[in-house]
C-alpha positions as semicolon CSV with decimal commas, in nm:
position;residue;x (nm);y (nm);z (nm)
1;M;0,548;-0,175;5,467
2;A;0,791;-0,013;5,224
3;T;1,127;0,096;5,367
4;Y;1,156;0,392;5,130
5;R;0,940;0,621;4,913
6;Q;1,036;0,784;4,584
7;I;1,038;1,159;4,533
8;Y;1,083;1,245;4,166
9;I;1,327;1,530;4,098
10;S;1,049;1,689;3,889
11;F;0,887;1,774;4,224
12;W;1,120;2,072;4,252
13;S;1,041;2,205;3,904
14;D;0,665;2,151;3,919
15;T;0,501;2,489;3,856
16;K;0,246;2,441;4,135
17;V;0,520;2,364;4,387
18;C;0,749;2,643;4,262
19;D;0,485;2,915;4,240
20;D;0,238;2,830;4,516
21;F;0,415;2,629;4,788
22;S;0,597;2,805;5,069
23;P;0,914;2,638;5,208
24;E;0,701;2,506;5,496
25;D;0,442;2,371;5,249
26;K;0,715;2,179;5,065
27;Y;0,850;2,032;5,387
28;F;0,504;1,926;5,505
29;Y;0,399;1,781;5,168
30;I;0,720;1,574;5,140
31;Y;0,646;1,445;5,491
32;L;0,294;1,341;5,381
33;L;0,446;1,157;5,082
34;T;0,722;0,976;5,271
35;N;0,626;0,923;5,635
36;P;0,621;0,566;5,777
37;H;0,241;0,550;5,780
38;T;0,210;0,569;5,398
39;N;0,099;0,267;5,196
40;I;0,061;0,153;4,834
41;C;-0,281;0,323;4,805
42;G;-0,166;0,667;4,918
43;C;-0,450;0,664;5,172
44;Y;-0,359;0,599;5,532
45;E;-0,464;0,658;5,891
46;I;-0,277;0,924;6,087
47;S;-0,380;1,179;6,348
48;S;-0,278;1,543;6,369
49;S;-0,111;1,471;6,705
50;Q;0,103;1,197;6,543
51;M;0,209;1,438;6,270
52;A;0,294;1,704;6,527
53;Q;0,508;1,459;6,722
54;E;0,699;1,337;6,418
55;L;0,748;1,683;6,265
56;G;0,832;1,868;6,586
57;Y;0,538;2,109;6,536
58;N;0,254;2,192;6,770
59;E;-0,079;2,038;6,675
60;E;-0,243;2,368;6,579
61;S;0,029;2,431;6,319
62;V;-0,030;2,085;6,172
63;K;-0,405;2,151;6,147
64;K;-0,341;2,476;5,962
65;L;-0,106;2,299;5,720
66;L;-0,360;2,023;5,657
67;R;-0,629;2,279;5,576
68;R;-0,384;2,462;5,349
69;M;-0,296;2,140;5,161
70;E;-0,665;2,059;5,114
71;Q;-0,824;2,400;5,057
72;T;-0,549;2,608;4,897
73;H;-0,336;2,354;4,711
74;D;-0,600;2,080;4,657
75;V;-0,345;1,796;4,685
76;I;-0,495;1,595;4,972
77;R;-0,822;1,508;5,145
78;Y;-0,837;1,458;5,522
79;N;-1,121;1,303;5,720
80;W;-1,094;1,449;6,068
81;Q;-1,347;1,212;6,220
82;K;-1,175;0,895;6,094
83;K;-0,823;1,044;6,095
84;E;-0,764;0,924;5,740
85;L;-0,555;1,106;5,480
86;L;-0,578;1,064;5,102
87;I;-0,305;1,193;4,872
88;L;-0,458;1,289;4,539
89;N;-0,270;1,172;4,229
90;W;-0,048;0,937;4,433
91;H;-0,103;0,682;4,155
92;K;0,082;0,891;3,895
93;Y;0,416;0,832;4,065
94;N;0,367;0,507;4,255
95;W;0,152;0,269;4,048
96;T;0,222;0,047;3,749
97;K;0,017;-0,215;3,562
98;S;0,204;-0,494;3,740
99;P;-0,038;-0,768;3,854
100;K;0,138;-0,774;4,193
101;M;0,092;-0,400;4,236
102;I;-0,275;-0,418;4,131
103;S;-0,341;-0,701;4,377
104;A;-0,163;-0,508;4,653
105;V;-0,372;-0,195;4,595
106;R;-0,696;-0,394;4,601
107;A;-0,591;-0,576;4,916
108;V;-0,503;-0,255;5,104
109;A;-0,802;-0,058;4,970
110;Q;-1,052;-0,284;5,148
111;Y;-0,930;-0,144;5,481
112;I;-0,989;0,222;5,388
113;K;-1,255;0,349;5,627
114;T;-1,375;0,652;5,430
115;D;-1,603;0,518;5,155
116;E;-1,544;0,814;4,919
117;Y;-1,167;0,763;4,942
118;R;-1,199;0,390;4,874
119;V;-1,420;0,456;4,569
120;Y;-1,164;0,708;4,439
121;I;-0,877;0,461;4,482
122;L;-1,060;0,171;4,314
123;S;-1,191;0,391;4,030
124;T;-0,841;0,523;3,970
125;L;-0,705;0,168;3,972
126;E;-0,956;0,064;3,702
127;R;-0,849;0,361;3,490
128;T;-0,484;0,266;3,535
129;I;-0,551;-0,094;3,433
130;N;-0,749;0,020;3,127
131;G;-0,489;0,276;3,024
132;Q;-0,727;0,571;3,065
133;K;-0,552;0,905;3,102
134;E;-0,840;1,112;3,236
135;P;-0,833;1,132;3,618
136;A;-1,099;0,975;3,837
137;P;-1,345;1,224;3,994
138;Q;-1,190;1,344;4,317
139;P;-1,371;1,311;4,651
140;A;-1,534;1,632;4,770
141;A;-1,358;1,812;5,051
142;A;-1,687;1,923;5,209
143;G;-1,757;1,775;5,550
144;T;-1,400;1,657;5,617
145;L;-1,249;1,974;5,758
146;S;-1,157;2,023;6,121
147;P;-1,420;2,183;6,347
148;A;-1,154;2,445;6,418
149;A;-1,156;2,561;6,055
150;P;-1,314;2,901;5,982
151;A;-1,680;2,889;5,881
152;Q;-1,731;2,895;5,503
153;P;-2,005;3,096;5,325
154;A;-2,123;2,776;5,153
155;A;-2,200;2,599;5,482
156;I;-2,553;2,497;5,378
157;T;-2,433;2,354;5,048
158;A;-2,157;2,167;5,230
159;H;-2,413;2,016;5,466
160;Q;-2,627;1,903;5,174
161;K;-2,324;1,751;5,006
162;T;-2,238;1,566;5,326
163;D;-2,587;1,414;5,344
164;E;-2,558;1,300;4,984
165;E;-2,210;1,159;5,045
166;E;-2,331;0,965;5,349
167;T;-2,617;0,811;5,149
168;M;-2,388;0,718;4,861
169;S;-2,139;0,572;5,108
170;R;-2,410;0,350;5,250
171;M;-2,502;0,221;4,904
172;V;-2,136;0,169;4,813
173;A;-2,084;-0,034;5,133
174;S;-2,388;-0,249;5,048
175;Y;-2,260;-0,306;4,694
176;E;-1,913;-0,409;4,810
177;Q;-2,058;-0,638;5,075
178;N;-2,293;-0,815;4,833
179;I;-2,114;-0,791;4,499
180;G;-1,751;-0,674;4,525
181;P;-1,526;-0,374;4,448
182;I;-1,732;-0,098;4,290
183;K;-1,664;0,064;3,953
184;R;-1,731;0,429;3,878
185;A;-2,002;0,340;3,623
186;V;-2,195;0,149;3,891
187;F;-2,150;0,434;4,140
188;D;-2,297;0,678;3,885
189;A;-2,582;0,436;3,804
190;M;-2,680;0,405;4,172
191;R;-2,679;0,782;4,204
192;T;-2,906;0,809;3,898
193;W;-3,153;0,553;4,034
194;W;-3,174;0,753;4,357
195;L;-3,163;1,119;4,250
196;S;-3,306;1,104;3,897
197;K;-3,549;0,814;3,911
198;G;-3,661;0,864;4,270
199;V;-3,586;0,515;4,399
200;E;-3,527;0,504;4,774
201;P;-3,161;0,428;4,862
202;D;-3,271;0,154;5,106
203;M;-3,455;-0,016;4,820
204;I;-3,143;-0,001;4,603
205;C;-2,954;-0,173;4,885
206;A;-3,235;-0,429;4,916
207;A;-3,208;-0,507;4,544
208;M;-2,838;-0,580;4,588
209;D;-2,915;-0,799;4,891
210;E;-3,169;-0,988;4,679
211;A;-2,916;-1,034;4,397
212;A;-2,671;-1,193;4,642
213;M;-2,943;-1,413;4,794
214;Q;-3,041;-1,537;4,447
215;N;-2,677;-1,637;4,388
216;A;-2,642;-1,369;4,120
217;P;-2,408;-1,116;4,284
218;N;-2,379;-0,863;4,004
219;W;-2,510;-0,516;3,929
220;T;-2,693;-0,627;3,612
221;Y;-2,921;-0,854;3,817
222;A;-2,977;-0,591;4,088
223;E;-3,054;-0,325;3,826
224;G;-3,299;-0,566;3,661
225;I;-3,486;-0,584;3,991
226;L;-3,492;-0,205;4,015
227;R;-3,612;-0,169;3,656
228;R;-3,901;-0,410;3,709
229;C;-3,986;-0,246;4,042
230;L;-4,004;0,095;3,877
231;S;-4,227;-0,037;3,600
232;A;-4,458;-0,169;3,874
233;G;-4,460;0,170;4,047
234;I;-4,250;0,050;4,341
235;T;-3,988;0,300;4,455
236;T;-3,964;0,249;4,834
237;L;-3,826;-0,021;5,059
238;A;-4,170;-0,061;5,219
239;G;-4,326;-0,124;4,877
240;F;-4,049;-0,368;4,789
241;R;-4,096;-0,563;5,114
242;A;-4,474;-0,566;5,072
243;D;-4,433;-0,708;4,724
244;Q;-4,198;-0,978;4,854
245;K;-4,446;-1,070;5,126
246;H;-4,729;-1,074;4,873
247;F;-4,536;-1,311;4,648
248;Q;-4,426;-1,542;4,930
249;S;-4,784;-1,565;5,054
250;K;-4,903;-1,664;4,705
251;R;-4,632;-1,931;4,677
252;K;-4,748;-2,087;5,003
253;G;-5,104;-2,096;4,874
254;G;-5,230;-1,847;5,130
255;T;-5,434;-1,535;5,083
256;P;-5,226;-1,215;5,058
257;A;-5,284;-0,983;5,347
258;A;-5,221;-0,667;5,146
259;P;-5,449;-0,366;5,204
260;A;-5,739;-0,326;4,964
261;D;-5,574;-0,033;4,785
262;Q;-5,267;-0,248;4,714
263;Q;-5,430;-0,575;4,615
264;E;-5,422;-0,493;4,245
265;E;-5,061;-0,378;4,251
266;P;-4,856;-0,590;4,009
267;S;-4,597;-0,809;4,177
268;L;-4,228;-0,755;4,113
269;Y;-4,191;-1,131;4,089
270;A;-4,462;-1,150;3,824
271;A;-4,229;-0,950;3,604
272;F;-3,972;-1,224;3,646
273;G;-4,231;-1,489;3,558
274;M;-4,198;-1,646;3,901
275;N;-4,564;-1,666;4,005
């Protein structure tokens, strides 16, 4: 753990801070940037009760400040269920291209519990390494606010976004388990396979499992499976499993037990030239 954190003097002349932050906002934001729970990623676990204790505030005041930082100033994200806080744009003032720093970020990022936050950190790291100036897409704030927050008019949209985020989180977790740290391009590709091409998320995860099992843990191999599945009209996990069973039965010399209406369905493995 670092024994100090830097605050650039430009903080006090930043137009957003000067024009929009109240004195209390400034105090609270500096606390979020410098408290002993911070780490190299700028994403750390801390509860509202811990903040209240350390700041000398009551917990309700802390909750209001957290919502203000997220909704009004758009400088943080806070997951109330997992008690995890992400400081947006932390990288601008705390990261370099040093191999030691890059390794440290990757090492700490694997312990981030909120998948969207971990994706943001790793995507931002890739951009930093590649010298890209455009910021990584920021995680959506929907679904992370305290239950005590006032109801928003866009509640239905927020719920839909949360469902989508949960599904993407599941696929991201599968990717990182089978292949490794995810890149933004892969994240976008998975989303396209699901929402644009109609492939079931569980089947996308199964394709990544299969890639790892075939000792080819990479997205190119997994996407090749998905492409051949789609050309065979297979878009669900059930269809994928049935095709696997069909192929395994043929390899053993048995008679496939597929229903009559599926017996003519082309095998995924036939596309690979494996039968």
